[in-house]
C-alpha positions in Angstrom: -1.2 1.0 -16.6 -2.5 4.3 -18.1 -5.3 6.7 -17.4 -8.5 6.1 -19.4 -8.9 9.4 -21.3 -12.7 8.8 -21.5 -12.9 8.8 -17.7 -10.1 11.2 -16.7 -9.6 12.1 -13.0 -10.1 15.7 -12.1 -6.5 17.0 -11.3 -7.9 19.6 -8.8 -9.6 17.0 -6.6 -8.5 14.3 -4.2 -6.8 11.9 -4.7 -5.1 13.4 -7.8 -2.8 15.4 -5.6 -1.3 12.5 -3.7 2.3 11.9 -5.1 1.7 8.2 -6.1 -1.6 9.0 -7.8 -0.1 12.1 -9.5 2.8 9.9 -10.8 0.3 7.5 -12.3 -1.6 10.3 -14.0 1.5 11.8 -15.5 3.3 8.6 -16.4 2.3 5.1 -17.4 3.3 2.3 -15.1 4.4 -1.1 -16.1 3.0 -3.7 -13.7 4.2 -7.2 -13.0 1.6 -10.0 -12.9 1.6 -9.3 -9.1 2.4 -5.8 -7.7 2.6 -5.0 -4.0 2.2 -1.4 -2.8 3.8 -0.7 0.6 4.2 2.6 2.5 3.4 4.5 5.6 -0.2 5.4 6.5 -1.2 8.4 4.5 1.3 7.8 1.7 -1.4 7.2 -0.8 -0.9 3.4 -1.4 -4.5 2.5 -0.8 -5.9 5.6 -2.3 -4.1 4.8 -5.5 -6.6 4.5 -8.4 -5.0 1.3 -9.5 -6.5 -0.3 -6.3 -10.1 0.5 -7.3 -11.8 -1.0 -10.4 -14.2 2.0 -10.7 -11.5 4.6 -11.2 -10.1 5.8 -14.5 -7.2 3.5 -15.2 -6.8 0.5 -17.4 -4.2 -2.1 -18.0 -3.6 -5.8 -18.1 -5.2 -8.1 -15.6 -3.1 -8.0 -12.4 -2.9 -8.7 -8.8 -2.4 -5.4 -7.1 -2.2 -5.4 -3.3 -1.7 -2.7 -0.7 -0.3 -4.0 2.5 1.6 -3.5 5.8 2.2 -7.2 6.0 5.8 -8.5 5.6 4.3 -11.9 4.7 2.1 -10.6 1.9 4.9 -8.3 0.7 7.1 -11.4 0.3 4.9 -12.9 -2.5 7.4 -14.7 -4.8 8.0 -12.9 -8.1 6.0 -9.8 -7.1 7.0 -6.3 -8.0 7.2 -4.2 -4.9 6.5 -0.4 -5.2 6.9 1.8 -2.2 4.5 4.8 -2.0 5.5 8.0 -0.4 6.1 11.8 -0.9 8.3 10.8 -3.9 5.4 8.9 -5.6 6.0 5.2 -6.3 9.5 3.6 -6.4 10.6 0.0 -6.9 12.1 -1.6 -3.7 13.5 -4.9 -2.7 11.8 -6.7 0.1 14.9 -6.7 2.3 15.2 -2.9 1.9 11.7 -2.0 3.1 11.3 -0.1 6.4 8.5 -2.5 7.1 10.9 -5.4 7.1 13.6 -3.6 9.1 11.0 -2.6 11.8 9.7 -6.1 12.1 13.2 -7.6 12.4 14.0 -5.1 15.1 10.9 -6.0 17.0 11.5 -9.8 16.7 15.1 -9.4 17.8 14.1 -7.7 21.0 10.4 -7.3 21.6 11.0 -6.0 25.1 12.3 -2.8 23.7 8.8 -2.1 22.3 6.7 -3.8 24.9 8.3 -1.9 27.8 6.2 1.1 26.7 2.9 -0.6 27.2 
């Protein structure tokens, strides 16, 4: 995926300063037929121009999904990219904080529910 030079994003305006967006603007990104973006709230995964058809990026037809769901992130054969202050980085499903946190909750829900 590359930026469309005919419709360039203003580098001085949001969301161009978010690390994942900045990375896309400065580098091309090879996407798999299905790409899953995961990350903490505010990391830029859903503000990523690749998530919106009206923003200045083009590439092959893809399924690009931003999610907090461990089930959706487990889509077989999908490329998983984690968004954060580093930009975008490839991750394995088992290595995601999202998965570690869900496993911890399912192992002992009372640890979390005692705070309600």
